[in-house]
C-alpha positions in Angstrom: 0.0 0.1 -0.1 2.7 2.5 1.1 4.8 1.7 -2.0 2.1 2.1 -4.4 1.1 5.5 -2.8 4.7 6.6 -3.0 5.1 5.5 -6.6 1.7 7.2 -7.5 3.0 10.5 -5.9 6.3 10.2 -7.9 4.5 9.9 -11.2 1.9 12.7 -10.2 4.9 15.0 -9.3 6.6 14.4 -12.7 3.4 14.9 -14.6 2.7 18.2 -12.8 6.3 19.4 -13.7 5.8 18.4 -17.4 2.5 20.2 -17.5 4.1 23.4 -16.0 6.9 23.2 -18.6 4.4 23.0 -21.3 2.5 26.1 -20.0 5.7 28.0 -19.8 6.7 27.3 -23.2 3.2 28.3 -24.5 3.4 31.6 -22.6 6.9 32.2 -24.1 5.6 31.4 -27.6 2.7 33.9 -27.2 5.1 36.4 -25.9 7.4 36.1 -29.0 4.3 36.2 -31.4 3.1 39.3 -29.7 6.5 41.0 -30.0 6.7 39.9 -33.6 3.3 41.4 -34.4 4.1 44.6 -32.7 7.4 44.9 -34.7 5.4 44.2 -37.9 2.9 46.9 -37.1 5.6 49.5 -36.4 7.3 48.7 -39.7 4.3 49.1 -41.9 3.2 52.5 -42.9 -0.5 53.3 -42.0 -3.0 52.5 -44.8 -4.0 55.5 -46.9 -7.5 56.3 -47.4 
């Protein structure tokens, strides 16, 4: 019983760490995309009417 609980806790801890790493990578990707879009918007001249 104790060993099963211990191994379950280890697996859960590893899974949570992986999920956190994925969330961090998604956040960094969104930050990079936002920065790229801002740079593009600054480069493009405003549309003429």
